[in-house]
Legacy VTK file of the C-alpha trace (Angstrom):
# vtk DataFile Version 3.0
C-alpha trace
ASCII
DATASET POLYDATA
POINTS 439 float
60.448 102.803 59.360
61.334 101.906 55.839
58.512 101.905 53.355
58.170 98.730 51.367
56.108 97.826 48.285
55.572 94.365 46.865
53.751 92.667 43.942
52.417 89.114 44.128
51.478 86.564 41.470
51.625 82.915 40.455
52.531 81.940 36.906
52.275 78.461 35.435
55.074 77.112 33.221
52.944 77.791 30.177
52.961 81.484 31.078
49.300 81.688 32.091
48.373 83.397 35.326
47.556 81.236 38.339
45.268 82.808 40.879
43.859 85.199 38.294
40.167 85.714 39.006
37.656 87.838 37.169
35.609 88.244 40.322
32.220 89.818 40.688
32.063 93.197 42.371
31.270 92.312 45.978
31.918 95.769 47.379
29.196 97.914 48.886
28.387 100.555 46.281
26.400 103.542 47.509
27.036 106.038 44.726
24.303 108.563 43.937
22.605 107.713 40.643
24.371 110.502 38.769
27.775 109.097 39.789
27.251 105.516 38.648
29.792 106.054 35.896
32.498 106.012 38.591
31.424 102.733 40.245
34.353 100.384 40.859
34.441 96.751 39.754
36.985 94.140 40.758
39.067 93.438 37.663
41.623 90.871 38.817
43.153 89.409 41.977
46.928 88.951 42.036
48.180 86.146 44.278
51.561 84.680 45.096
53.139 86.720 47.892
54.061 84.565 50.862
54.173 87.434 53.344
52.381 90.719 53.905
52.342 93.244 51.068
53.482 96.629 52.360
53.432 98.736 49.182
51.642 98.970 45.866
52.926 101.322 43.156
51.497 102.126 39.706
53.953 103.171 36.988
53.794 106.774 35.691
52.454 105.564 32.319
49.725 103.508 34.106
50.806 100.314 32.331
52.509 98.465 35.196
52.011 97.725 38.877
54.704 96.848 41.422
53.851 95.095 44.687
56.336 94.422 47.472
56.607 92.588 50.764
59.512 93.020 53.163
62.065 91.365 50.898
60.786 90.900 47.352
58.954 92.765 44.604
56.658 91.487 41.859
56.134 93.349 38.621
52.786 93.082 36.790
50.909 94.491 33.853
47.644 96.216 34.747
45.888 93.338 32.953
47.150 91.038 35.708
50.046 89.358 33.888
53.131 88.667 35.998
56.272 90.028 34.324
58.840 89.048 36.946
59.567 88.493 40.611
62.674 90.445 41.599
64.862 90.902 44.660
64.486 93.914 46.908
61.691 96.006 48.329
60.624 99.662 48.367
59.927 99.752 44.595
60.278 103.038 42.729
59.545 103.592 39.033
61.628 105.955 36.926
59.751 109.040 35.622
59.233 107.431 32.204
58.193 104.098 33.745
60.889 102.127 31.887
63.015 101.292 34.933
62.236 99.963 38.394
64.431 100.494 41.452
64.327 98.212 44.492
66.309 98.294 47.743
68.166 95.326 49.260
69.707 96.619 52.487
73.012 98.265 51.410
72.388 97.836 47.671
69.943 99.216 45.116
68.829 97.157 42.121
67.914 98.760 38.802
65.592 96.626 36.653
64.160 96.889 33.158
60.470 97.428 33.905
59.208 95.822 30.682
61.094 92.541 31.169
62.117 92.437 34.834
65.752 91.855 33.844
68.462 93.281 36.092
70.328 96.214 34.569
72.678 97.084 37.431
73.279 96.507 41.122
74.267 99.807 42.705
76.615 98.858 45.530
79.059 100.823 47.651
77.159 102.032 50.727
78.459 100.837 54.105
75.028 101.131 55.747
71.448 100.301 54.778
69.837 102.558 52.186
67.144 104.759 53.758
65.919 106.763 50.739
66.144 106.836 46.957
65.109 109.250 44.226
65.242 109.421 40.424
66.225 112.674 38.741
63.340 114.207 36.734
64.856 113.040 33.431
65.657 109.580 34.815
69.362 109.826 34.008
70.469 109.627 37.650
69.506 107.949 40.906
70.338 109.314 44.357
70.509 106.988 47.372
70.794 108.042 51.013
72.237 105.637 53.573
72.702 105.084 57.295
76.429 105.448 56.630
75.788 109.200 56.413
76.337 109.577 52.676
74.307 110.135 49.539
75.551 108.537 46.333
74.649 109.769 42.853
74.453 107.058 40.187
74.341 107.162 36.392
71.402 104.982 35.273
72.983 104.364 31.841
76.179 102.834 33.267
75.348 101.948 36.887
78.451 103.808 38.097
78.578 106.272 40.997
79.299 109.825 39.858
79.616 111.380 43.333
79.485 110.617 47.047
78.076 113.384 49.257
79.230 113.444 52.925
75.869 114.461 54.412
76.394 113.318 57.989
79.300 111.981 60.037
79.024 109.334 62.751
79.907 110.687 66.166
83.595 110.295 66.982
82.919 109.367 70.605
83.966 105.716 70.762
81.329 104.808 73.333
78.594 106.209 71.090
79.874 104.218 68.116
79.956 100.968 70.113
76.412 101.464 71.426
75.014 102.548 68.071
76.544 99.568 66.283
75.429 97.097 68.951
71.858 98.387 68.917
71.852 99.126 65.165
71.023 102.777 65.807
71.317 104.447 62.436
70.419 107.896 61.210
68.121 108.008 58.189
69.470 110.173 55.383
66.877 111.551 52.934
67.502 112.926 49.454
65.392 114.674 46.794
66.196 116.085 43.343
65.195 119.610 42.402
62.620 119.860 39.590
65.365 120.887 37.135
67.585 117.978 38.225
70.623 120.173 38.877
70.515 120.100 42.673
69.815 117.577 45.410
68.411 118.415 48.826
69.400 116.283 51.827
68.468 116.059 55.474
68.812 113.566 58.312
66.398 112.431 60.973
67.116 112.304 64.715
70.122 114.555 64.251
70.570 118.244 65.049
71.795 119.069 61.574
70.637 121.418 58.802
69.318 120.548 55.388
71.934 120.806 52.644
71.934 121.712 48.959
74.403 119.943 46.660
75.395 120.487 43.040
74.631 117.335 41.045
77.298 117.897 38.382
80.200 118.415 40.799
79.006 116.943 44.098
79.902 120.271 45.755
78.031 121.566 48.810
76.193 124.722 47.747
74.426 125.805 50.951
73.135 124.767 54.357
69.541 125.491 55.320
69.172 125.449 59.084
68.780 127.795 62.009
65.760 126.053 63.525
65.604 126.201 67.309
63.500 124.636 70.023
62.971 125.403 73.715
63.971 122.650 76.132
63.162 123.619 79.692
64.482 127.168 79.993
67.027 126.816 77.235
66.796 127.513 73.510
68.650 124.851 71.585
69.446 124.105 67.967
66.949 121.808 66.286
67.587 119.622 63.293
65.618 119.662 60.050
63.245 116.703 60.025
61.615 117.161 56.595
62.325 119.086 53.405
60.810 119.581 49.965
61.074 121.680 46.815
58.069 123.545 45.481
56.885 121.919 42.222
58.243 124.867 40.207
61.582 124.673 42.048
61.567 128.298 43.224
61.225 127.534 46.920
62.350 125.056 49.559
60.592 124.359 52.847
62.307 122.919 55.921
60.433 121.742 59.000
61.597 121.135 62.537
60.122 120.937 66.009
57.772 123.910 66.258
59.025 125.867 63.226
58.709 125.910 59.451
61.115 127.897 57.270
60.632 128.956 53.637
63.748 129.473 51.500
64.455 130.869 48.049
66.204 128.113 46.080
68.344 130.356 43.860
69.929 132.278 46.734
69.434 129.810 49.630
68.122 132.746 51.665
65.331 132.408 54.219
62.145 134.272 53.294
59.709 133.397 56.059
59.557 131.537 59.355
56.325 130.171 60.836
55.769 129.104 64.420
53.697 125.918 64.243
52.011 123.497 66.597
52.819 120.515 64.390
55.837 120.241 62.091
53.895 120.120 58.823
54.290 121.955 55.531
52.944 121.243 52.037
53.345 123.007 48.707
50.304 123.078 46.446
50.788 121.345 43.066
50.464 124.725 41.299
53.223 126.197 43.540
50.968 129.052 44.693
50.465 128.041 48.343
52.336 126.684 51.332
50.087 125.140 53.979
51.131 124.615 57.586
49.552 124.341 61.007
49.529 127.392 63.246
49.294 127.469 67.015
45.925 126.288 68.303
43.176 125.080 65.994
44.388 127.096 63.011
45.681 126.280 59.542
48.054 128.785 57.937
48.080 129.296 54.167
51.034 131.323 52.861
50.465 132.841 49.420
53.776 132.308 47.608
53.076 135.089 45.102
52.391 137.806 47.699
53.991 136.154 50.783
50.872 137.068 52.740
49.436 134.647 55.283
45.815 133.565 55.522
44.403 131.813 58.571
41.679 129.151 58.677
40.214 128.609 62.158
38.380 125.502 63.270
40.992 122.989 62.089
41.805 120.344 64.680
45.609 120.226 64.740
45.855 117.937 67.751
47.396 114.574 66.841
47.617 115.699 63.208
48.797 112.743 61.144
47.835 113.506 57.529
47.704 116.576 55.304
47.741 117.151 51.548
46.503 119.251 48.640
44.212 117.903 45.951
45.824 117.483 42.496
44.017 120.613 41.212
45.266 122.661 44.224
41.718 123.764 45.079
41.272 121.653 48.208
43.376 120.914 51.253
42.645 118.113 53.697
43.979 117.288 57.143
43.434 114.134 59.184
43.465 114.621 62.920
41.839 113.937 66.236
42.396 111.802 69.283
38.942 110.507 70.237
36.947 112.088 67.387
39.085 111.205 64.400
38.096 113.021 61.216
39.305 114.649 58.001
38.857 118.399 57.633
38.286 119.560 54.049
39.236 123.184 53.254
38.436 125.290 50.189
41.782 126.899 49.313
40.173 129.809 47.423
38.463 131.227 50.517
40.144 129.360 53.367
36.844 128.019 54.699
36.209 124.568 56.127
33.666 122.960 53.804
33.096 119.653 55.580
34.426 117.256 58.193
34.481 113.562 57.351
34.434 110.915 60.127
37.290 108.452 59.768
37.991 105.000 61.118
40.484 104.995 63.960
41.532 102.247 66.325
43.543 102.937 69.441
45.832 100.547 71.285
47.361 100.681 74.748
50.780 100.224 76.274
52.383 100.991 79.637
53.194 104.543 78.604
50.240 105.887 76.650
47.490 105.192 74.185
48.680 104.924 70.594
47.068 104.991 67.185
47.234 101.522 65.593
44.904 101.983 62.618
43.559 104.914 60.644
42.316 105.721 57.153
45.333 106.642 54.986
44.043 109.508 52.863
44.690 110.220 49.178
42.887 112.085 46.405
41.540 110.617 43.201
43.371 112.293 40.247
40.130 114.111 39.354
40.250 115.830 42.791
36.520 115.070 43.183
36.944 112.159 45.569
38.928 111.454 48.728
39.961 107.890 49.523
40.699 106.443 52.928
42.350 103.023 53.214
42.499 101.385 56.641
43.206 97.871 57.866
39.499 97.015 57.617
38.226 98.730 54.455
38.695 101.189 51.609
36.260 104.109 51.455
35.703 106.964 49.007
33.943 110.236 49.786
32.634 113.034 47.608
34.937 115.931 48.503
32.256 118.597 48.048
29.690 116.952 50.331
31.623 114.511 52.516
29.189 111.760 51.514
30.386 108.157 51.251
30.132 107.161 47.589
31.883 103.781 47.613
33.242 101.329 50.136
34.635 97.796 50.137
35.454 95.474 53.001
37.555 93.289 50.708
40.375 95.790 50.230
42.680 97.436 52.755
45.727 99.634 53.115
47.981 100.148 51.194
46.062 101.466 48.187
46.955 103.627 45.185
45.305 105.152 42.106
46.765 105.119 38.615
47.560 108.591 37.293
44.657 108.521 34.827
42.298 107.579 37.658
40.957 104.504 35.860
42.561 101.925 38.150
42.630 101.472 41.917
45.089 99.015 43.474
44.488 97.724 47.009
45.815 94.929 49.166
43.346 92.148 49.970
42.155 91.355 53.490
44.497 88.363 53.638
47.361 90.929 53.394
49.093 88.846 50.700
46.855 89.260 47.638
46.497 92.436 45.564
43.209 93.626 44.048
42.947 95.683 40.859
39.697 97.662 40.602
38.354 99.322 37.451
LINES 1 440
439 0 1 2 3 4 5 6 7 8 9 10 11 12 13 14 15 16 17 18 19 20 21 22 23 24 25 26 27 28 29 30 31 32 33 34 35 36 37 38 39 40 41 42 43 44 45 46 47 48 49 50 51 52 53 54 55 56 57 58 59 60 61 62 63 64 65 66 67 68 69 70 71 72 73 74 75 76 77 78 79 80 81 82 83 84 85 86 87 88 89 90 91 92 93 94 95 96 97 98 99 100 101 102 103 104 105 106 107 108 109 110 111 112 113 114 115 116 117 118 119 120 121 122 123 124 125 126 127 128 129 130 131 132 133 134 135 136 137 138 139 140 141 142 143 144 145 146 147 148 149 150 151 152 153 154 155 156 157 158 159 160 161 162 163 164 165 166 167 168 169 170 171 172 173 174 175 176 177 178 179 180 181 182 183 184 185 186 187 188 189 190 191 192 193 194 195 196 197 198 199 200 201 202 203 204 205 206 207 208 209 210 211 212 213 214 215 216 217 218 219 220 221 222 223 224 225 226 227 228 229 230 231 232 233 234 235 236 237 238 239 240 241 242 243 244 245 246 247 248 249 250 251 252 253 254 255 256 257 258 259 260 261 262 263 264 265 266 267 268 269 270 271 272 273 274 275 276 277 278 279 280 281 282 283 284 285 286 287 288 289 290 291 292 293 294 295 296 297 298 299 300 301 302 303 304 305 306 307 308 309 310 311 312 313 314 315 316 317 318 319 320 321 322 323 324 325 326 327 328 329 330 331 332 333 334 335 336 337 338 339 340 341 342 343 344 345 346 347 348 349 350 351 352 353 354 355 356 357 358 359 360 361 362 363 364 365 366 367 368 369 370 371 372 373 374 375 376 377 378 379 380 381 382 383 384 385 386 387 388 389 390 391 392 393 394 395 396 397 398 399 400 401 402 403 404 405 406 407 408 409 410 411 412 413 414 415 416 417 418 419 420 421 422 423 424 425 426 427 428 429 430 431 432 433 434 435 436 437 438
C-alpha cells in the first residue's frame, strides 16, 4: 500500500485563512503537576481537504507542514497559513526543507517549498512510482517504480542521471498478460547511503536480493542475498523484503522470511545471520545496536561494536507490528499481541523490560481469519521521554519511564507527527479531513 500525505486549507481571495480557528484545548489532560510545562493546546485547525487525509509531514526545519489525501497535497506554515495546494500525494521534504516532492502515479513533482511553485516534473517511468528518496545533501532524488527500475534525478536540472535495472518483468507471456490485467506490480524500494554515494534497492514479493549501486556511474556494485526459507520439506531461496543502512553508514541489514542478515557496507560481506520469528530489524540512532526478534518471546540486541548478542526474554513477538528505538537510543519499544495488545518498553543499557503499556486494538472478521483493523501507531517524542500512540479514535501520550498516561485527546487521530524540535504535534481531526496543530 502506498503511503500518502496531504495538507488541507481554505484561503479567501484576500489571502486570509478560512477555517482557521484558535480553539480552546478540549483534550483530556492528565499530566502530573510537575509535567504541566508539556501540556498540549490546540493552536489551529486546518480545513479544506475534500477527502481523507492519509499523511502529515513536518519539514526538517520545523517551519512547514504538508498534508495529503489520495491525490493532492497542501503546503502550510506552522502558523496555519496556506502556501499552496499542489498535485500529487506521498509528500517528502528535502533534507534542508526547501523542496517538496510529491508522487502522481508514474511521475514525481518537485516543488519550491516556500512558494509552492513547480520546479520540475520528473517523468520517464513506465509504471507507478512506489518509493522515493532524497540524497543527504538534497542534490539528487531516487525513484523506484513498478516498471522494475530506479531512476536517479538531478534536483538542480530535473534531468535523469541514471536508470538502474533493479528487477525485470517475467518473460513468460502468460504471466505478463495476467499481471497487466490484474495490475499486479512489484514494489521497488530505494534508499541513499548516509554519504550519498550509494543507493540500496530491494523489491517486494519477489525472490530477489538487495542490490548496491554506485550513484555517480549507475553501476551495480554488489548483491546482498542468500536468504532461504523452508517450504514443506524443501529449502528455497527467499527474497529480501526490507533493507536499511545504519545511521553511520558502516552496516546494512537485510530481512527476509525468518532471517536477518548484517552486512559490512564497504566490502558487501555478510557479518552475521540471525534466525528470527518475525522479519524485523532496527538500527539504533547512535549506530551501536541492531535489534531483532528471536525465536519465542525473545528480543535480540546485537552490539555492533563487539558483535555480541544480548537476549531480552518476556517480549511478546506474536503478531508483532511495531518496533523502534527512541531518538536517544536508550529505549526500544515493540507493539504486539493478538488479544492483549500492548507496547513493551525495554531499557537498552541492561536489556530489561521496564514496563508494558496497554494499547487500543480493534479486530475485524472475514471468511478466512480475524484481522487487525485499528491499533495505536507508536512514535517517540524527540525528547525520548514520551511515547505517542495514534489510533482511529484518539491520540495518547505515555511517560516512557512509568507507562503512565500523561495526555490524551479524542479530537485527534492517526496519522500524527511531531516536529523535530518537539514543540508541535500534528494530527488529523476526527472528521478525517481536517488537520490539527497542537502546541
